[in-house]
C-alpha positions as CSV (number, residue, x, y, z in Angstrom):
1,X,86.9,115.5,75.8
2,X,86.2,116.8,79.2
3,X,86.7,113.3,80.7
4,X,90.1,112.7,79.0
5,X,91.9,113.4,82.3
6,X,89.9,110.6,84.0
7,X,90.7,108.1,81.2
8,X,94.4,109.0,81.3
9,X,94.5,108.6,85.1
10,X,92.7,105.3,85.0
11,X,95.0,104.0,82.1
12,X,98.1,105.1,84.0
13,X,96.9,103.2,87.1
14,X,96.3,100.1,85.0
15,X,99.8,100.6,83.4
16,X,101.3,100.8,86.9
17,X,99.5,97.6,87.9
18,X,100.7,96.0,84.7
19,X,104.2,97.1,85.4
20,X,104.0,95.5,88.9
21,X,102.5,92.3,87.5
22,X,105.1,91.9,84.7
23,X,108.2,92.9,86.8
24,X,107.4,91.2,90.1
25,X,105.3,88.2,89.1
26,X,106.3,87.2,85.5
27,X,109.8,88.4,85.0
28,X,110.9,88.7,88.6
29,X,114.2,86.8,88.2
30,X,115.1,89.0,85.2
31,X,114.1,92.1,87.1
32,X,116.4,91.2,90.1
33,X,119.3,90.5,87.7
34,X,118.7,93.8,85.9
35,X,118.7,95.6,89.3
36,X,122.1,93.9,90.1
37,X,123.5,95.0,86.7
38,X,122.3,98.5,87.2
39,X,123.7,98.6,90.7
40,X,127.1,97.5,89.3
41,X,127.1,100.2,86.7
42,X,126.3,103.1,89.0
43,X,127.9,104.4,92.2
44,X,125.2,104.5,94.8
45,X,122.0,102.8,95.8
46,X,120.3,106.2,95.2
47,X,121.4,106.2,91.6
48,X,120.3,102.6,91.2
49,X,116.9,103.5,92.5
50,X,116.7,106.6,90.2
51,X,117.6,104.5,87.1
52,X,114.8,102.0,88.1
53,X,112.3,104.9,88.4
54,X,113.4,106.2,85.0
55,X,113.0,102.8,83.4
56,X,109.6,102.5,84.9
57,X,108.7,105.9,83.5
58,X,109.9,104.7,80.0
59,X,107.6,101.7,80.4
60,X,104.6,104.0,81.2
61,X,105.5,106.3,78.3
62,X,105.4,103.3,75.9
63,X,102.1,101.9,77.3
64,X,100.3,105.3,77.5
65,X,101.5,106.4,74.1
66,X,100.2,103.1,72.6
67,X,96.9,103.2,74.5
68,X,96.1,106.8,73.5
69,X,98.1,106.9,70.2
70,X,99.5,110.2,71.5
71,X,103.1,110.8,72.4
72,X,102.3,113.9,74.3
73,X,99.9,112.0,76.7
74,X,102.6,109.3,77.0
75,X,105.2,111.8,77.9
76,X,103.0,113.7,80.4
77,X,101.9,110.5,82.0
78,X,105.4,109.1,82.4
79,X,106.7,112.4,83.8
80,X,104.0,112.9,86.4
81,X,104.3,109.3,87.4
82,X,108.1,109.7,87.8
83,X,107.7,112.9,89.7
84,X,105.2,111.4,92.1
85,X,107.3,108.2,92.7
86,X,110.5,110.2,93.3
87,X,108.7,112.9,95.3
88,X,106.8,110.6,97.7
89,X,109.8,108.4,98.3
90,X,112.0,111.4,99.1
91,X,109.4,113.5,101.0
92,X,107.1,111.0,102.7
93,X,109.3,109.3,105.3
94,X,106.7,106.8,106.5
95,X,105.9,103.6,104.6
96,X,102.6,103.7,102.8
97,X,100.7,100.5,101.8
98,X,99.6,99.6,98.3
99,X,96.2,101.1,98.5
100,X,97.6,104.4,99.9
101,X,100.3,104.4,97.2
102,X,97.7,103.9,94.4
103,X,95.4,106.5,95.8
104,X,98.2,109.0,96.1
105,X,99.1,108.5,92.5
106,X,95.5,108.6,91.2
107,X,94.6,111.8,93.1
108,X,97.8,113.7,92.0
109,X,97.7,112.4,88.5
110,X,94.0,113.3,88.2
111,X,94.6,116.8,89.4
112,X,97.6,117.2,87.0
113,X,95.6,116.0,84.0
114,X,92.6,118.2,85.0
115,X,94.9,121.1,84.9
116,X,96.4,120.0,81.6
117,X,92.9,119.7,80.0
118,X,91.9,123.1,81.3
119,X,95.1,124.8,79.9
120,X,95.0,123.0,76.5
């Protein structure tokens, strides 16, 4: 049980790569149309981006809940992923590449889940 945090962080990284693969390689035309529809439904590009991030968090919630058969892990994983995505886009002004992005997520998510496993 001590390594649960590691497995969750790895699974969340795989879920993020799966999301990228599905949305940008397999269903890219649908994803672009969905983005246009969301953009038409909200008032600002910031709101469009936030809806996108929330939908991505829902994706991670579903995947992680299914992988671990645990809604609490799915919820925590989706929330920390959402917080990191929103936080680094709002706070880190320089563009980071894919490896830096994945490393940022993995380190913060690992620390978060280490803390969760210590508390619980």
